[in-house]
C-alpha positions as CSV (number, residue, x, y, z in Angstrom):
1,X,127.4,125.2,73.2
2,X,129.8,126.7,74.0
3,X,129.0,129.9,74.1
4,X,126.1,129.4,76.4
5,X,127.7,131.2,79.9
6,X,124.5,129.4,82.5
7,X,125.0,125.8,80.0
8,X,123.8,123.2,81.8
9,X,124.5,119.3,80.5
10,X,121.3,117.8,82.3
11,X,119.0,120.3,80.1
12,X,120.4,118.4,76.9
13,X,119.5,114.8,78.4
14,X,116.5,115.4,80.2
15,X,115.0,115.7,76.2
16,X,116.3,112.8,75.0
17,X,114.2,109.5,75.1
18,X,114.1,106.5,77.6
19,X,115.7,103.3,77.1
20,X,113.6,100.9,75.2
21,X,114.2,98.4,77.7
22,X,113.5,100.9,80.5
23,X,110.1,101.7,79.5
24,X,109.0,98.2,79.0
25,X,110.2,97.6,82.8
26,X,108.2,100.2,83.8
27,X,104.7,99.0,81.7
28,X,105.2,95.8,83.4
29,X,105.2,97.5,86.6
30,X,102.5,99.8,85.9
31,X,100.3,95.9,84.2
32,X,101.4,95.1,87.7
33,X,99.4,98.2,90.1
34,X,102.2,99.3,91.2
35,X,102.5,102.8,92.2
36,X,104.6,105.7,90.7
37,X,106.6,106.7,93.7
38,X,107.7,103.0,94.0
39,X,108.4,103.1,90.5
40,X,110.1,106.3,90.7
41,X,112.4,105.2,93.4
42,X,113.5,101.4,92.0
43,X,114.4,103.1,88.7
44,X,116.5,105.4,90.4
45,X,118.1,103.1,92.4
46,X,118.9,100.3,90.5
47,X,120.1,101.7,86.9
48,X,124.1,101.2,86.7
49,X,125.1,101.5,83.4
50,X,126.6,104.9,83.2
51,X,125.7,105.4,79.5
52,X,122.4,105.8,79.9
53,X,122.4,108.3,81.7
54,X,118.9,110.2,80.4
55,X,116.9,107.1,82.8
56,X,118.3,108.8,85.6
57,X,116.4,111.3,85.4
58,X,113.0,109.7,84.6
59,X,109.8,111.2,86.0
60,X,106.4,111.0,86.4
61,X,105.4,112.6,83.2
62,X,108.1,109.9,81.5
63,X,105.6,107.6,83.3
64,X,102.6,109.2,81.9
65,X,104.0,108.7,78.7
66,X,104.5,105.0,79.2
67,X,101.1,104.4,80.4
68,X,99.7,106.1,76.9
69,X,102.0,104.5,74.5
70,X,101.8,100.9,75.7
71,X,97.9,101.2,77.3
72,X,98.6,100.2,80.7
73,X,95.1,101.1,81.6
74,X,93.7,99.4,79.5
75,X,93.4,97.1,76.2
76,X,89.6,96.8,75.3
77,X,89.0,97.2,71.7
78,X,85.2,95.8,71.7
79,X,82.6,95.4,73.9
80,X,82.9,91.7,73.7
81,X,85.0,90.3,75.8
82,X,86.4,87.5,73.4
83,X,86.1,89.9,70.5
84,X,88.3,92.2,72.2
85,X,91.0,90.1,72.5
86,X,91.3,88.3,69.2
87,X,91.2,92.4,68.0
88,X,93.9,93.1,70.2
89,X,95.8,90.1,69.7
90,X,95.9,90.5,66.0
91,X,97.2,94.1,66.6
92,X,100.0,92.7,68.0
93,X,100.5,90.0,66.0
94,X,101.4,93.1,63.0
95,X,104.2,94.5,65.1
96,X,107.3,94.1,64.9
97,X,107.8,92.2,67.7
98,X,104.8,89.8,67.9
99,X,104.5,89.5,72.0
100,X,101.9,86.7,71.5
101,X,103.6,83.8,71.6
102,X,100.3,81.3,71.7
103,X,96.9,82.2,71.5
104,X,94.4,79.1,71.6
105,X,90.9,80.8,72.0
106,X,87.6,78.3,73.6
107,X,86.0,76.4,70.8
108,X,89.0,76.3,68.3
109,X,90.5,72.4,67.9
110,X,93.3,71.6,70.9
111,X,96.4,72.3,69.6
112,X,97.9,69.6,72.0
113,X,96.5,66.2,73.9
114,X,94.9,67.2,77.2
115,X,93.6,70.6,76.2
116,X,89.9,71.0,75.4
117,X,88.1,72.2,72.7
118,X,86.9,74.8,75.7
119,X,90.3,75.3,76.9
120,X,91.9,79.0,76.6
121,X,95.5,80.3,76.3
122,X,96.8,83.5,75.7
123,X,100.6,83.8,75.9
124,X,102.5,86.7,76.5
125,X,106.1,88.1,76.0
126,X,107.5,91.2,75.0
127,X,110.9,91.8,73.7
128,X,112.2,93.3,76.8
129,X,111.0,89.8,78.7
130,X,112.7,88.0,76.2
131,X,116.0,89.9,76.6
132,X,116.0,89.2,80.4
133,X,114.8,85.5,80.7
134,X,117.8,84.2,78.1
135,X,120.1,87.0,80.2
136,X,118.5,85.8,84.1
137,X,117.1,82.5,83.2
138,X,120.1,80.1,84.0
139,X,120.3,80.8,87.7
140,X,116.7,81.0,88.8
141,X,113.4,80.9,87.1
142,X,110.1,81.2,89.6
143,X,106.9,79.9,88.6
144,X,103.6,81.5,90.4
145,X,99.5,81.0,89.3
146,X,96.9,83.8,91.1
147,X,93.1,82.7,90.9
148,X,90.2,84.7,89.8
149,X,91.6,87.2,87.9
150,X,88.7,88.2,86.1
151,X,85.1,87.4,86.3
152,X,85.4,84.1,83.9
153,X,87.4,82.4,86.7
154,X,90.9,82.5,84.5
155,X,93.9,82.0,85.9
156,X,97.4,84.3,85.4
157,X,100.4,82.3,85.6
158,X,104.0,84.3,85.5
159,X,107.1,83.0,84.8
160,X,109.9,85.2,87.0
161,X,113.3,84.9,86.9
162,X,115.7,86.7,89.4
163,X,118.6,89.3,88.1
164,X,121.7,90.3,89.6
165,X,120.1,92.8,92.7
166,X,118.1,90.4,93.8
167,X,114.9,91.2,91.9
168,X,112.2,89.6,90.5
169,X,111.2,90.3,86.8
170,X,108.2,88.7,85.4
171,X,109.3,87.6,82.0
172,X,106.5,85.4,81.0
173,X,102.1,85.9,81.7
174,X,100.1,83.0,80.4
175,X,96.1,83.5,81.3
176,X,94.4,80.5,80.5
177,X,91.2,78.5,82.5
178,X,93.0,75.5,84.0
179,X,96.7,74.9,85.2
180,X,97.2,71.1,84.6
181,X,99.4,68.7,83.5
182,X,98.9,69.6,79.8
183,X,98.4,73.2,79.4
184,X,101.6,74.0,81.7
185,X,103.1,71.5,78.8
186,X,101.9,73.6,76.1
187,X,102.6,76.9,77.8
188,X,107.1,76.2,78.5
189,X,106.5,74.4,75.0
190,X,105.7,77.3,73.1
191,X,107.8,79.5,75.0
192,X,110.6,77.7,74.6
193,X,110.2,77.7,71.1
194,X,110.8,81.3,71.2
195,X,113.4,81.8,74.3
196,X,115.4,78.2,72.6
197,X,116.3,75.6,75.8
198,X,116.8,77.2,79.0
199,X,118.3,75.5,81.8
200,X,118.2,77.2,85.5
201,X,119.7,76.2,88.7
202,X,117.2,76.4,90.8
203,X,113.4,76.0,89.5
204,X,110.5,77.3,91.6
205,X,107.1,76.9,91.8
206,X,103.8,76.2,93.8
207,X,103.6,72.3,95.5
208,X,101.6,70.4,93.1
209,X,102.7,67.6,91.2
210,X,101.7,69.6,87.3
211,X,105.0,71.6,87.9
212,X,106.9,68.4,88.5
């Protein structure tokens, strides 16, 4: 207000909402287990868009709000893990943007040759991740597999792109029972069906035959 002598523009900005892209980026980092202080440092060091002034003022309270909004500290819907996952998938599929790219439960018919009835696959890509893959996937794409991520000994396969600042951004996840050629092929096939064709200048992966 023009008549308020002690008016501080930052007091107005701080009441604005964070951009959706920033909130999704923070949620991804929380899911990776990155501490709040490191997230704050990363955000403040890397924001360059002068039009998103509110994002410069991100606080610990903002990150706590993101934790609640995206439920990054736990998504259990039922005591039985299989039922809990089905419930979560159904909830995600009801959203305007469905982050579930592919879902095959154990004990269901195979969607592709080489994938067994007892195999499991859950492919996830948020809207922010979709935008990042389209924006930076033409440069460098990395694939990283982590074994033994839960008591079922499932694998977590992460697709990563590198942004203009040299920072790696996870742009898709696959939780699966195996990492053979058939499963990797089906994972990438479902992902490309959503993103459209992407041709990277550099592709990096584990030194394993199934990726080549």
